[in-house]
C-alpha positions in Angstrom: -35.3 10.9 -30.0 -34.5 7.2 -30.7 -34.4 5.8 -35.0 -35.3 2.6 -36.0 -34.9 1.0 -39.1 -37.7 -1.6 -40.4 -36.1 -5.1 -40.8 -38.9 -6.0 -43.2 -39.5 -2.8 -45.8 -36.0 -1.0 -45.0 -37.7 2.1 -43.7 -36.6 4.7 -41.0 -39.0 5.0 -38.4 -38.8 7.6 -35.5 -39.6 5.4 -32.5 -43.0 6.9 -31.5 -44.1 6.2 -35.2 -43.2 2.3 -35.2 -46.7 1.5 -33.8 -48.3 3.2 -36.9 -45.7 2.1 -39.1 -46.9 -1.9 -38.0 -50.1 -0.7 -38.2 -50.1 0.7 -42.2 -47.3 -0.1 -44.6 -46.3 -3.1 -42.7 -49.4 -4.3 -41.6 -49.5 -8.2 -40.8 -46.1 -8.5 -39.9 -44.1 -9.3 -36.6 -42.3 -6.2 -35.4 -38.8 -6.3 -36.2 -36.8 -3.1 -35.9 -33.2 -1.5 -35.9 -31.6 1.0 -33.8 -30.2 3.2 -36.5 -27.3 4.3 -33.7 -26.2 1.0 -32.0 -27.6 -1.4 -34.5 -29.0 -3.7 -32.2 -32.4 -5.6 -33.6 -35.5 -5.7 -31.0 -38.3 -8.1 -32.2 -42.1 -7.2 -31.2 -42.4 -4.9 -28.3 -39.1 -5.3 -26.8 -37.9 -1.7 -28.8 -39.9 0.1 -25.9 -37.7 -0.1 -23.3 -35.2 1.6 -25.8 -35.6 4.8 -24.6 -32.1 6.1 -24.9 -29.0 5.2 -27.5 -25.4 6.5 -27.5 -24.5 9.3 -29.1 -23.2 9.3 -32.4 -19.8 10.9 -30.8 -19.9 8.3 -28.7 -20.5 5.5 -31.9 -17.1 6.8 -33.6 -15.1 6.4 -30.2 -15.5 3.3 -30.3 -14.5 2.7 -33.5 -11.7 4.8 -33.5 -9.7 4.7 -30.0 -8.1 8.4 -30.3 -11.7 9.8 -30.6 -12.4 11.3 -27.5 -16.5 12.1 -27.1 -17.4 15.0 -25.1 -19.6 14.7 -21.8 -23.3 15.7 -22.9 -24.2 18.4 -21.2 -28.0 18.4 -22.1 -29.7 19.1 -18.6 -33.7 18.7 -20.6 -32.5 15.0 -21.5 -31.2 14.1 -18.0 -34.7 15.2 -17.0 -36.4 13.3 -19.3 -34.8 10.0 -18.6 -35.4 10.4 -15.1 -39.3 11.2 -16.0 -38.9 8.1 -18.1 -37.3 6.0 -14.8 -41.0 7.5 -13.2 -43.2 5.4 -15.6 -40.8 2.2 -15.5 -41.1 2.2 -12.0 -44.8 2.7 -12.2 -45.1 -0.1 -14.3 -42.8 -2.6 -11.9 -45.0 -1.8 -8.9 -48.0 -3.5 -7.8 -49.0 -0.7 -5.7 -51.4 1.0 -8.2 -53.2 -2.2 -9.3 -53.0 -0.6 -13.1 -55.9 -1.5 -15.0 -55.2 -2.6 -18.7 -55.8 1.0 -20.1 -53.9 2.2 -17.4 -51.0 -0.1 -18.2 -51.4 0.3 -21.7 -51.4 4.3 -21.2 -47.9 4.2 -19.3 -46.6 1.6 -21.8 -47.2 3.7 -24.5 -45.9 7.0 -22.9 -42.8 4.8 -22.4 -42.3 5.2 -25.7 -42.5 8.6 -26.1 -39.3 10.7 -25.9 -40.7 13.7 -25.0 -43.3 13.7 -22.5 -44.1 17.3 -20.9 -43.9 17.4 -17.1 -46.3 19.5 -16.2 -50.2 19.1 -15.6 -52.2 21.1 -18.7 -49.0 20.3 -20.8 -48.9 16.7 -20.0 -52.9 16.1 -20.8 -53.0 18.6 -23.6 -50.4 16.4 -25.2 -51.8 12.8 -24.5 -55.2 14.7 -25.9 -53.4 15.7 -28.9 -51.1 13.4 -29.5 -52.1 9.9 -28.4 -55.6 10.4 -28.3 -56.0 9.9 -24.7 -59.3 10.5 -23.1 -59.4 13.4 -21.0 -60.5 11.7 -18.1 -58.0 8.6 -18.4 -55.2 11.5 -19.3 -56.2 12.9 -15.5 -56.3 9.4 -13.6 -52.0 8.7 -15.4 -51.2 12.1 -14.1 -52.2 11.5 -10.6 -50.3 8.1 -10.6 -47.0 10.2 -12.1 -47.5 12.5 -9.9 -47.8 10.4 -6.6 -44.5 8.4 -7.9 -42.3 11.8 -8.1 -44.1 12.7 -4.8 -42.7 9.4 -3.4 -39.4 9.7 -5.0 -38.6 13.0 -3.6 -39.6 12.2 -0.1 -37.0 9.2 -0.4 -34.4 11.7 -2.2 -34.9 13.6 0.9 -34.5 11.5 3.2 -31.5 9.9 2.0 -30.3 13.2 2.1 -31.3 14.3 5.4 -29.5 10.5 6.3 -26.4 11.6 4.8 -26.6 15.4 6.5 -27.1 13.4 10.1 -24.3 11.2 9.2 -21.7 14.2 8.0 -22.9 15.9 11.6 -22.3 13.0 13.8 -19.1 12.4 12.1 -18.2 15.8 12.9 -19.2 16.0 16.7 -17.4 12.6 17.1 -14.5 14.5 16.2 -15.0 17.4 18.5 -15.9 15.0 21.3 -12.4 13.3 20.8 -10.3 16.3 20.4 -11.9 18.0 24.1 -11.1 14.4 25.3 -8.5 14.7 24.2 -7.6 18.3 25.9 -9.3 17.3 28.7 -6.5 14.4 29.2 -3.7 16.8 28.8 -5.0 18.7 31.0 -5.7 16.6 33.8 -2.2 14.4 33.2 0.4 15.0 35.6 2.9 17.0 34.7 5.9 16.0 33.0 9.0 15.2 34.6 11.6 17.6 33.7 15.3 16.7 32.8 18.0 16.8 34.2 19.7 19.7 32.5 16.2 21.6 32.8 15.9 20.9 37.0 19.8 22.2 37.4 19.2 24.7 35.4 16.0 26.1 37.5 17.9 25.4 40.9 20.8 27.4 39.5 18.2 30.2 38.5 16.3 30.0 42.0 20.1 30.1 43.9 21.1 33.2 42.0 17.8 34.8 42.6 18.7 33.8 46.2 22.0 35.8 46.4 21.1 38.2 44.2 18.4 39.3 46.7 21.4 39.2 50.0 23.6 40.3 48.1 21.4 43.4 47.5 20.5 43.5 51.2 24.8 43.4 52.0 25.2 46.5 53.5 28.6 47.2 51.9 29.6 50.4 52.8 29.0 50.0 56.9 30.8 46.7 56.4 33.7 47.9 54.8 33.8 51.4 57.4 33.8 48.2 60.0 36.6 46.9 59.4 38.9 49.4 58.2 38.0 51.8 61.7 39.5 49.0 64.0 43.1 49.3 61.8 44.4 52.4 63.4 47.6 53.0 60.4 45.6 50.8 58.0 44.6 47.9 56.5 45.8 46.3 53.5 43.8 46.2 50.4 43.6 42.4 50.0 43.3 41.9 53.7 40.4 43.8 53.2 38.8 42.3 50.3 39.5 38.4 52.3 38.0 40.3 55.1 35.5 40.9 53.6 34.5 38.1 51.6 34.4 35.9 54.6 31.4 38.2 55.7 29.7 38.1 52.2 30.0 34.6 51.9 28.3 34.2 55.2 25.1 36.5 54.5 24.8 34.8 51.2 24.4 32.2 53.4 27.4 29.6 51.0 30.7 28.3 52.1 32.6 29.0 49.2 31.6 31.7 46.3 31.4 30.1 42.1 33.6 31.2 40.2 31.0 33.8 38.6 29.9 34.9 42.3 33.4 35.8 42.9 34.0 38.0 40.2 30.6 39.6 41.1 31.8 40.3 44.4 35.0 41.4 42.9 33.7 43.8 41.0 30.9 45.2 43.4 34.1 45.7 45.9 36.3 47.8 43.9 32.8 49.8 43.1 31.9 50.4 46.4 35.4 50.9 47.9 35.7 54.0 45.8 32.0 55.3 46.5 32.6 54.7 50.4 33.1 58.6 51.6 34.8 57.4 55.1 37.2 55.6 53.7 40.6 56.8 51.3 43.1 54.5 49.5 46.6 55.7 50.3 49.1 53.2 47.9 47.8 49.3 49.0 46.5 50.9 52.2 42.9 51.5 53.2 42.4 53.9 55.5 40.0 55.6 57.5 39.4 59.4 56.8 
C-alpha cells in the first residue's frame, strides 16, 4: 500500500485516508502530499493515479549500485495491478457513458489498493468501507465484469493468433521439407565419377568372367588336348594350349594379370583332380 506525507501538517497518511484527511485535519487546504517511498510530490487529485510505488529494496538499490534488489514474487500484487488497469481503462473509455456518480465511484476505487475481485466480497467491501449504495455497487460491478470479459476475449484472441502463427510456421517448414524431398526424388541421378564408373565396369567384367569360367569344362578340355598326343605333352605346352581355349571362352584376347594368376591356380588344381590324366616328370599323359 502507498503511504503519503501531508506537506501541510507533516502527518503520514495511507492512500485511502487522504480524502478524509483533507476533509478533517487539513480542511480548507488544497491537497499536497509526497510519496514516502519515491518522495515525489502530488497536487490536488494527482495522487489518485499513484497506485504502486518502488519497493524499499529498489530505493536502496538506486542509492547503492552494489545493492541488488530481489524481484518481487507477490502474485496478489500483480493481480491487483491488473484490476487497477481495468478500472483505469473504464475511466478512459467512452463506451460506458459513465454518469458523474459512477465516475466518482471508479475514481474512489482507484485510490484503494485491496479491491476484492469477487462479486459478493466486492459489493460488501464498497458498501461497508466506501459507503456506496447497493444499487450503485451492482452497477459498478457489472461494468467491471463487462470490461474484464472484454479483456479476456482480447487475450484469448491474441493467444489464438499466436498459436495460428506458430502452426503456420511449422506447416511452412514441413511443406519446404516435402518439396525438398520431392525435388531430390525427381532430380536426375548424379553423374558418377570416372573412378566409380571404371570400378563398376571392372566389377561387371569380373562377374561375367567368373560366370564364364565356371562354365568352362576343365576336365574335358584337358583330356581332349592330352589325348591327341600319344606320347604325352609337356606341362607348359599343355598350359599354353588350354590358356588359348580359356581366353576364347571368356571372350578376351589377353588375360589381365589378375585373371592370369587365377587361371594358373585353377589349372594346377584341375590337373590334379583329373582322374584320366597323370603327370610324369614334365609330361602329362593319359592314364
